[in-house]
N, C-alpha and C positions, 0 to 999 in steps of 0.2 A: 025482544026481550030474551029470547033463548040465545040469539047469538051474544048478546052482551053478557049473560051470565056464564056463559062457556069462556069468554075473554077473562072474566074475573077470576074464575076457578083455574084457569091455565097460569095466571099472574101468580096466584096464591100457592099453586103448585111450584112455580119456578122460584119462589122465595122461601120456600120451606127448608130446602138443603142449606142455602146462606144463614137463614135464622138458627137453625139447628146448629150449624157450626160455630156461630158466635157464642151461642148460648152454652157450648161446651166449654169455653175459655173467658176466665173472668180474672181482671187484673185491679189492684187497689194499691194506692200511695198514702202512706200515712207518715207521720213524725211526732215526736213528744212534744214539740212546740211549733206554732205557725208564726212565730216572730224571732227576728235574730238582728244584731248589730252590724252595722256597716263593717265589711271585710272578714265578719266572722264565719265559720263554715257551719253548716246546718246538713245533717244526716237523714236522709228521707229511706223509708223502707218500702220497697216494692213487693208485692205478694202478688202471684200469678196461680191460679187453678186451671188444671187441664185433666183430660182423661189419658189414659195410657194410649201411645201411639201417635201422640201429637207431639210436633217439634215446634218448640218456642224459640225465636230467633232473639238476638240481643235488642234490648229497647233502644228506641230512637226518641229524642227530646228535640224538638224543634222549637227554639226560643222566640223565633220572630223577631218582633219589635222589642220584646222583652231581654233580647239579648244583650242590650246595651247597658242594661242594670243588673242582669243576673248573668250567673256563670256555673257551668257543670264542672267542678274540679276533678271528679273521678268517680268510679263505680267499682263495687267489689265484684267477685265472681258469684255464679248462681249457686244456691245452696238448696238441694233437692232433699223434698222429705215426702215420702209415700203414705197416703191417708186413705185406706180402703181402695176404692175404685176411682180415687183421684190422686194426682200427684201435685204438691205444692212446690213452687219455686220461689226462692227469696233472694233478694239482691239489695245492697245499699247503694243509694245515690248521695254524693256529697255536692252541695250547691252554696253559693255565696252570692252576696249583692253589694253593689257599689255606689248605691244611692238609696237615701231614705224614702220612705212612702210605702203604698199599698200597690202589690204587684201579684199576678195571676201566672203562676207556672203552667204552661201549656199542659195539656193531656199528654202523657207518655204512651207513644206507639210500640205496640208488641206483635210485629208480624209472626204468624205461626202456620204450618201446615199439617193437615191430618188426612183422615182416609176421606172426608168429604171435600178436600181441596185445601186451598190456600186463602188465609184472609188475616186481618189485622184486629186485634184487641186493643182497648183504649183505657185509661184511667181518667178519673175525674181531673178537671184542672185543680190545681192546690194553691190556696192564697196564701201569700206571704206578707208579713208586715215588717219592713226595715226600719230599725230605730237607729238614731245618732248616739255616739257615746257620751252620756252626760258626765259632766265634771262639776263637782261641788266647789263653787268659788268662794263661799261663805267661810268653810271651815278651813283653817291652815292647820296642818299637824306640827306639833311642835319638833324642834331639832333634836335628833337623837344624840345619845352620847357617842363619842368616837370609841370604839373598840379596839384596843391596842393587842396585837398578837403577842405572845411571849417571845424574846428574843431567841434567834437561833444563830448558831455560827456561820450558816450559809447565808444570812443576811450581810455579813462582812465581807464575804466573798469577792464581790466586784471590787469592793476598796483594797483589799489585800492584793488583788491581782493587778489594779492600778498602781499602788505604791510599788510592788515588785517590779513591775515594767519600768517605773520611773528609775528605782534604783539601778537596775541594769543598764538604762540609757546613761545614767550619770557615770556608772562604772566604765562603761565602753568609751564615753568622752575622754574621761581622766585617762584612761591607759592609751588612747590616742593621742593626746597632748604628752604625755610623758614618752611615747615611743619618738613623736617629732622632735622633741628637743634632748634626745638622748644624745651624749657626746660623741663625736665622729670617732670611728675607730683609727688608731694610729697605721700607717702603711706597713706592710711588712718589712722587718729589718732585712737589709742586705745580708746575704750569706757571707760569713766572715771568710776572708782570703786566707787560705793555707798556703804559707810561704815554703817555698822549696828548702830542703836541707842546705843546699850550697850557698842560698842566699844569706842565711841564718849564719853559717860558719865564716863567710866572708866579712860580714858585718862586724861579728866578734873579732876576727883578725885584724881587721882596720883598727879597732879599738885598743887591741892589745900593741900594735904598732906604734899607735899615738900616745901610749903611756911610756915608752922608750924605757923598758925595764932591761933590756939587753945593754944599752949605752950606759946605763947608771950602774953596771954590775950587778944586777940582780938576775944573774943567769939561772939559778935554780927556780925562783919563781917564774921566770919567762917560760922555761922549759916546761914547767908544771901546767901552766895554763894552756901554754900552746898544745901540750899532748891531751888535757882536757878538751879542748875546741875539737882536736881531730878525732878524738874517740866519740864525742858527742855527735859529730858530723856522720862516722861511720854507723853509730847506732840509729840514728833518724834515717840515714840513706840506705842501709842495707838490712834494717832490722834485726842487728845482732846485739848481744850485750857486751858492747864494747868498753863500756867504762868500768865494769867489773872483772874483766880477763885481761890477760896477759897478751901481748902481740904474739907470740907462739900459739897460745890458745886459740886466737881469733884466726891464725893461719892454719892450724890443723882442725879445729871443729867447726867452726862457723863459716867465714868465707876466705878463700886463699887469696882471692883479688883485693878484698879489704886487708888483709895481712900485710901482702906486699906493699900496699900504699903505706901504711904505718911504718914498716920497716924502713922504706925509703926516705921518709920525712926524718925519722929519728938518725939515720945513717949520715945525712946532711944537715945536721943540726947547725953548722956553722952558718950556714945561708937560710935558715929556717924561716927569718921574717919574709922572705921573698918566696922562697920555694914553696912554703905551706899554701899561700895564696893561689900561687899557679897551679897548684895540685889540685886544691878544692874547686876553683874556677874550671878546671879542665873536667873534672868528674862531673859536677853540675851541668855543664854542656853535653856531656855524653849520656846523661840519664834520660 
């Protein structure tokens, strides 16, 4: 009997620190309601009381078989409140359910460590009733009147942009067709050939000869036209004002060479019909 009494006392003494450690930390899980609808979140409040010097870790929720229907969506941070010789920790857990029925949320485990060692506090299991969303198939709500918003110019902006784009496309097509049908530009005109002075003079001398003024006794007219042709040739050939000056003025002021030519022609006026053409042709070739 004495031996058994000693064993019992020893076992009690061994359990005292553990029991004392667990008694120092308490946990409670509560909510405003114990029922929820499928898929809706439910907020649970976790309260933990412990003495100073005790470190409480994050809660552990092992759903086990209930994990197929229940899910912990998230948790807030610890909120610490000092109350006399105790410290109160508060945390919110958000859970939801994916099936209807009655479920028992397993106890939330709270590992902690203190002066007496390390242990785990637990809450009581929390019952949940999950309901399905009820639909009223009897009452049919009446159709509501359509509420028309006041017109604003921005309402017509897409139409304006569309019409503007269409107008630009039509204008671009019209301009392209007009450009394709434009008349072809005429080829550039060939530069006008500038005839040399001796060709013009020879042509006029030939015309004068064909008129036969000399043979008809119109010597004055013949001499006048011949002198004009020669002076015009000198003016075009040498760039002098031969039509407005006398032979001596041409000789002295303008060009002695041209003056000599005019003098020679006038000196042999008897053969001027032939000599004038020969002189002009020779000067044209010499140019």
